[in-house]
C-alpha positions in Angstrom: -84.8 94.5 12.9 -86.7 91.4 11.7 -87.8 93.2 8.5 -84.2 94.1 7.8 -83.1 90.5 8.1 -86.1 89.4 6.0 -84.9 91.9 3.3 -81.6 90.3 3.4 -83.1 86.8 2.8 -85.2 88.1 0.0 -82.1 89.7 -1.6 -80.2 86.4 -1.3 -83.2 84.4 -2.7 -83.5 86.6 -5.8 -79.9 86.0 -6.7 -76.7 88.1 -6.5 -76.4 89.0 -10.1 -73.5 91.3 -9.3 -70.3 92.4 -10.8 -69.0 93.7 -7.4 -69.4 93.8 -3.7 -68.9 96.7 -1.4 -66.5 97.8 1.3 -68.8 100.1 3.2 -71.1 98.7 5.9 -74.8 99.2 5.2 -76.5 100.9 8.2 -79.2 98.3 8.5 -76.8 95.4 8.3 -74.2 96.8 10.5 -76.7 96.8 13.4 -77.4 93.1 13.0 -73.8 91.8 12.6 -72.5 91.4 16.2 -69.8 89.0 15.2 -68.2 91.6 13.0 -67.2 93.5 16.2 -64.9 90.6 17.2 -61.3 91.9 17.3 -60.0 88.9 15.3 -62.2 89.8 12.4 -61.3 93.4 12.6 -57.6 92.6 12.6 -58.0 90.4 9.6 -59.8 93.1 7.5 -57.5 95.9 8.6 -54.3 93.9 7.8 -55.5 93.6 4.2 -56.9 97.1 3.9 -55.5 99.8 1.7 -57.3 102.4 3.8 -54.4 102.9 6.2 -51.7 100.4 5.0 -49.5 99.7 2.0 -50.8 99.6 -1.5 -49.3 97.8 -4.6 -50.1 99.0 -8.1 -49.2 96.6 -10.9 -48.7 97.9 -14.4 -48.8 95.2 -17.1 -47.1 96.2 -20.4 -48.9 93.8 -22.8 -47.4 92.5 -25.9 -43.7 92.2 -25.0 -42.0 95.5 -24.2 -38.7 96.0 -25.9 -36.4 96.4 -22.9 -33.4 97.4 -25.0 -35.4 100.4 -26.2 -36.6 101.3 -22.7 -33.4 101.0 -20.7 -30.9 101.3 -23.5 -27.3 99.9 -23.3 -25.7 102.6 -25.4 -22.3 101.8 -24.0 -22.3 98.5 -25.9 -21.3 98.8 -29.6 -23.3 95.6 -30.3 -26.5 97.5 -29.6 -25.8 99.8 -32.6 -24.5 97.0 -34.8 -27.6 94.9 -34.4 -30.2 97.7 -34.5 -29.1 100.0 -37.3 -32.7 101.3 -38.0 -34.2 101.5 -34.5 -31.4 102.4 -32.2 -31.6 105.5 -30.2 -28.8 108.0 -30.6 -26.7 108.4 -27.5 -27.2 112.1 -27.2 -31.0 111.7 -27.0 -30.9 109.2 -24.1 -31.4 110.0 -20.4 -28.2 108.6 -19.1 -28.2 106.6 -15.8 -24.4 105.8 -16.1 -21.8 105.2 -18.8 -23.6 102.0 -20.0 -27.4 102.5 -19.9 -29.8 105.3 -20.3 -33.6 105.7 -20.4 -35.7 106.1 -23.5 -35.9 109.8 -24.4 -39.7 110.0 -23.5 -39.1 108.7 -20.0 -38.1 112.1 -18.6 -40.5 111.7 -15.6 -38.7 108.4 -14.7 -35.3 110.1 -14.8 -36.7 112.7 -12.5 -38.0 109.9 -10.2 -34.5 108.2 -10.4 -32.8 111.5 -9.5 -35.2 111.9 -6.6 -34.4 108.4 -5.2 -37.8 106.9 -6.1 -37.0 104.6 -9.0 -35.4 101.1 -8.9 -34.6 99.4 -12.3 -34.3 95.7 -12.1 -32.2 94.6 -15.1 -32.5 91.4 -17.2 -35.6 89.9 -15.5 -36.9 86.6 -16.9 -37.0 82.9 -16.0 -35.4 79.6 -17.1 -36.4 78.1 -20.4 -38.3 81.1 -21.6 -41.5 80.7 -23.6 -42.1 83.1 -26.5 -45.8 82.7 -26.7 -47.7 85.7 -25.4 -50.4 83.7 -23.7 -48.0 81.1 -22.2 -45.4 83.6 -21.0 -48.1 85.8 -19.5 -49.5 82.8 -17.6 -46.1 82.2 -16.2 -45.6 85.7 -15.0 -49.2 85.8 -13.6 -49.0 82.5 -11.8 -45.3 82.4 -10.9 -45.5 78.7 -11.6 -43.4 78.0 -14.9 -43.5 74.3 -14.2 -47.3 74.1 -14.4 -49.0 74.0 -17.7 -52.4 74.9 -16.2 -52.8 76.9 -13.1 -56.1 78.1 -11.5 -54.8 80.9 -9.5 -52.2 83.6 -9.6 -49.4 84.8 -7.3 -51.4 87.9 -6.0 -54.5 85.7 -5.7 -52.5 83.2 -3.5 -51.4 86.2 -1.5 -55.0 87.1 -0.9 -55.9 83.5 0.0 -53.0 83.3 2.5 -53.4 86.6 4.2 -56.9 87.9 3.5 -59.5 85.2 4.1 -62.9 86.5 4.7 -62.3 90.0 3.6 -64.5 91.7 1.0 -63.5 91.5 -2.8 -62.3 95.0 -2.8 -59.0 93.8 -1.4 -57.9 93.7 -5.1 -59.2 95.6 -8.1 -58.2 95.3 -11.8 -59.1 98.0 -14.2 -60.1 96.2 -17.3 -62.7 93.9 -18.8 -61.3 90.7 -17.4 -59.7 89.8 -14.1 -56.1 88.7 -14.8 -55.1 85.3 -13.5 -52.5 87.0 -11.3 -55.3 88.4 -9.2 -57.4 85.2 -8.9 -57.3 83.2 -5.8 -59.0 79.9 -4.8 -60.8 81.6 -1.9 -60.6 85.3 -2.7 -61.8 86.7 -6.1 -61.1 90.4 -6.5 -63.0 92.7 -8.7 -62.5 93.8 -12.3 -64.4 96.6 -14.1 -63.6 98.6 -17.2 -65.8 101.7 -16.2 -67.5 102.7 -13.0 -70.9 102.3 -14.6 -70.1 98.6 -15.3 -69.6 98.1 -11.6 -73.0 97.6 -9.9 -75.6 95.3 -8.5 -77.7 94.0 -11.5 -80.4 92.2 -9.7 -84.0 93.1 -8.9 -85.1 95.8 -6.6 -81.8 97.6 -6.7 -83.5 101.0 -5.9 -85.0 99.4 -2.9 -81.6 98.2 -1.6 -80.0 101.6 -2.3 -82.7 103.1 -0.2 -82.1 100.6 2.6 -78.4 101.3 2.5 -78.9 105.0 3.0 -81.5 104.8 5.7 -80.8 107.1 8.6 -81.1 106.2 12.3 -83.4 109.1 13.3 -86.3 106.9 14.5 -86.4 106.3 18.2 -86.8 102.6 17.8 -83.7 102.5 15.5 -81.7 104.4 18.1 -82.9 102.0 20.8 -81.9 99.1 18.5 -78.5 100.6 18.0 -77.9 101.0 21.7 -79.0 97.4 22.3 -76.6 96.2 19.6 -73.7 98.2 21.0 -74.2 96.5 24.4 -74.4 93.1 22.8 -71.2 93.8 20.8 -69.4 94.8 24.1 -70.1 91.3 25.5 -69.7 89.2 22.4 -67.2 86.4 22.5 -63.8 87.1 20.9 -64.2 84.5 18.2 -65.0 84.4 14.5 -67.7 81.8 13.8 -68.8 80.4 10.5 -72.0 82.5 11.0 -69.9 85.6 11.3 -68.1 84.9 8.1 -71.3 84.3 6.3 -72.7 87.5 7.7 -69.6 89.3 6.6 -69.8 88.1 3.0 -73.6 88.9 3.0 -72.9 92.3 4.1 -70.4 93.0 1.4 -72.7 91.5 -1.3 -75.8 93.5 -0.2 -74.1 96.8 -0.4 -73.0 96.4 -4.1 -75.1 99.3 -5.4 -73.9 101.8 -2.8 -70.3 100.8 -3.5 -70.6 101.4 -7.3 -72.3 104.7 -6.7 -69.4 105.7 -4.3 -66.7 104.7 -6.8 -68.5 106.5 -9.7 -68.7 109.6 -7.5 -65.1 109.4 -6.4 -63.9 109.1 -10.0 -66.2 111.8 -11.3 -65.3 114.4 -8.7 -61.5 113.6 -8.5 -59.5 116.7 -9.3 -55.9 115.7 -10.3 -53.0 118.1 -10.1 -52.0 117.3 -13.6 -53.7 115.9 -16.7 -53.6 112.2 -17.2 -53.0 111.0 -20.8 -56.0 110.1 -22.9 -56.9 106.5 -23.3 -57.6 103.5 -21.2 -54.3 103.5 -19.4 -54.4 107.0 -18.3 -58.0 106.7 -17.2 -57.2 103.6 -15.4 -54.4 105.2 -13.4 -56.8 108.2 -12.7 -59.4 105.8 -11.4 -56.9 104.1 -9.1 -55.7 107.5 -7.7 -59.3 108.5 -7.1 -60.0 105.2 -5.2 -56.8 105.6 -3.1 -57.8 109.2 -2.2 -61.3 107.9 -1.4 -59.9 105.5 1.2 -61.0 102.3 -0.5 -59.9 99.2 1.3 -58.0 97.9 -1.8 -54.5 96.5 -1.2 -53.6 95.7 -4.8 -54.6 97.5 -8.0 -53.8 96.2 -11.6 -53.9 98.1 -14.8 -52.6 97.4 -18.3 -51.0 99.3 -21.2 -51.2 97.3 -24.4 -49.7 97.6 -27.9 -46.1 96.4 -27.3 -46.0 93.7 -29.9 -43.8 95.7 -32.2 -42.9 93.3 -35.0 -42.9 96.2 -37.7 -42.0 99.8 -37.7 -41.2 99.7 -34.0 -39.6 103.0 -33.5 -42.6 105.4 -33.8 -45.0 103.0 -32.2 -42.7 102.3 -29.2 -42.0 106.0 -28.8 -45.7 106.6 -28.5 -46.1 103.9 -25.9 -43.2 105.1 -23.9 -44.7 108.6 -23.9 -48.1 107.3 -22.7 -46.4 105.2 -20.1 -44.3 108.1 -18.8 -47.1 110.6 -18.8 -49.5 108.2 -17.0 -47.0 107.3 -14.2 -46.0 111.0 -13.9 -49.6 112.1 -13.4 -50.2 109.3 -11.0 -47.2 109.9 -8.8 -47.9 113.7 -8.7 -51.6 112.9 -7.8 -50.4 110.6 -4.9 -48.0 113.3 -3.8 -50.8 115.9 -3.6 -52.9 113.4 -1.7 -50.0 112.8 0.7 -50.4 109.1 -0.1 -47.2 108.5 -2.0 -45.4 106.8 0.9 -48.1 104.2 1.0 -47.9 103.2 -2.7 -45.5 101.0 -4.6 -45.7 100.8 -8.4 -44.4 97.8 -10.2 -44.2 97.4 -14.0 -43.6 94.1 -16.0 -44.0 92.7 -19.5 -44.4 89.1 -20.5 -41.1 89.1 -22.3 -38.6 91.4 -24.0 -37.6 91.4 -27.6 -34.6 90.0 -29.5 -31.4 91.8 -29.8 -31.4 91.9 -33.6 -34.0 94.0 -35.4 -35.9 92.2 -38.0 -36.4 92.9 -41.8 -39.5 95.1 -41.0 -37.7 97.5 -38.7 -39.2 95.8 -35.7 -38.2 93.2 -33.2 -39.5 89.7 -32.5 -40.4 87.9 -29.3 -37.5 87.6 -26.9 -36.9 86.9 -23.3 -35.4 89.1 -20.5 -36.3 92.7 -20.0 -36.2 95.3 -17.2 -38.8 95.9 -14.5 -39.5 99.2 -12.8 -40.2 99.7 -9.1 -41.4 103.1 -8.1 -42.0 104.8 -4.8 -40.5 106.9 -2.0 -39.6 103.7 -0.1 -37.5 102.3 -2.9 -33.7 102.1 -2.6 -33.0 103.7 -5.9 -30.6 102.6 -8.6 -29.8 99.7 -11.0 -30.5 96.3 -9.5 -28.9 93.3 -11.0 -26.6 92.9 -14.0 -27.5 93.9 -17.5 -27.5 90.8 -19.8 -24.8 90.5 -22.4 -25.7 91.6 -26.0 -23.4 89.0 -27.5 -23.6 85.9 -25.2 -27.2 85.0 -26.3 -29.6 82.0 -26.1 -30.9 81.5 -29.6 -30.8 85.2 -30.3 -32.3 86.1 -26.9 -30.9 87.9 -23.8 -30.1 85.5 -21.0 -32.0 86.5 -17.9 -29.9 87.6 -14.9 -32.7 88.0 -12.4 -35.6 85.7 -11.9 -38.9 87.5 -11.8 -39.8 85.5 -8.6 -37.0 87.3 -6.8 -38.8 90.5 -7.5 -42.1 89.0 -6.4 -40.5 87.8 -3.2 -39.2 91.3 -2.7 -42.6 92.8 -3.0 -44.4 90.1 -0.9 -41.9 90.1 2.0 -40.7 93.7 2.1 -43.8 95.6 1.0 -46.9 93.4 1.7 -45.3 92.0 4.8 -46.0 88.4 4.1 -43.8 85.3 3.7 -43.2 84.6 0.1 -42.4 80.9 0.2 -46.0 79.6 0.7 -47.1 81.8 -2.2 -44.2 81.2 -4.7 -43.7 77.5 -3.8 -40.1 77.9 -2.6 -37.9 80.6 -1.2 -36.5 83.2 -3.6 -34.1 85.8 -2.1 -35.5 89.4 -1.9 -33.6 91.9 -3.8 -31.8 94.9 -2.0 -34.3 97.4 -3.3 -36.9 97.7 -0.4 -36.1 98.3 3.1 
């Protein structure tokens, strides 16, 4: 046991040049961390775990998705007057009611709607909208429109408030950078673009992989295990600073094993339907594989880019809607086959919508309010909120009818089971979309 602890100190002394930390408990460390058996610590980690609890999947539609071409207000003549070159014909739309219909490529979304698994929140935005991609995305990510500079995001603050001491796998972003939405002051989730980029990068990684996979066949190890189990039975029910340090050390030291596990999960994952090619489809497939593999992740984050459609919008936006629909369709069917669909809520958003008028290049310029989608079997389906007027505008932009923080409050309180006021700064009323 002393050699194992010495190995831990050597590991720490040589530096944790890592991109990730692991959720699994290394055999050799598990036998030395008595404090981890304390029920208080277990309750904390299980509360935040996606292994047996609820999971949130956030889809960011980067660039400013044109909400009026996504959930189309075909019942308003102003839509056709202002968009002579890019409007969708009424007969091509997937009608929700006599006023709005879904983009023709969103057939899987219409199926989800008919099955009672899709909520469409209309006219989502915030006061005094900003038309800068970067500033508006910061506002959505931080949920703090009044602050010019924020160091953490709304999901990060959720992690800070409810998940102190848990391993970084509580949140995962599929992409090169971790979005500020996921960044906390005390908890920093993980981001990786490909599984091979997710690994311990320090010295002696083969040695630590070997240690992590050591069996307990030796008599002395079995004796040590029995001794540790007895010690655990008598340990005080408290979480000490040393226990927290040991917990963090444990997760850091298992980085190589974790990356191998994730790579194996993704490589061997057999989805019931094909995911669309590209980063978005692969990202959703990766998330589905990790959910199936019982990773402890509570929140996943993935992006689909290309929505800044200033010119020739129609063809480009049609392709994006197809990729969006195909990706979500494959993902939801994958979860259904896993029998995990009841545990997962999908939420999509974009930093802003587009203006009502098309521009001279058959595109649309930066706007304000746009719809959000909430997807899952636990959704109360339907249209939520009022669609913005196409004629009563704010400098050519739609006036928001639902504050995005009301959506966040809904997700925090009614899905992630945590008070939203400490995270959002003040109380926003949840929407009637989640029981």
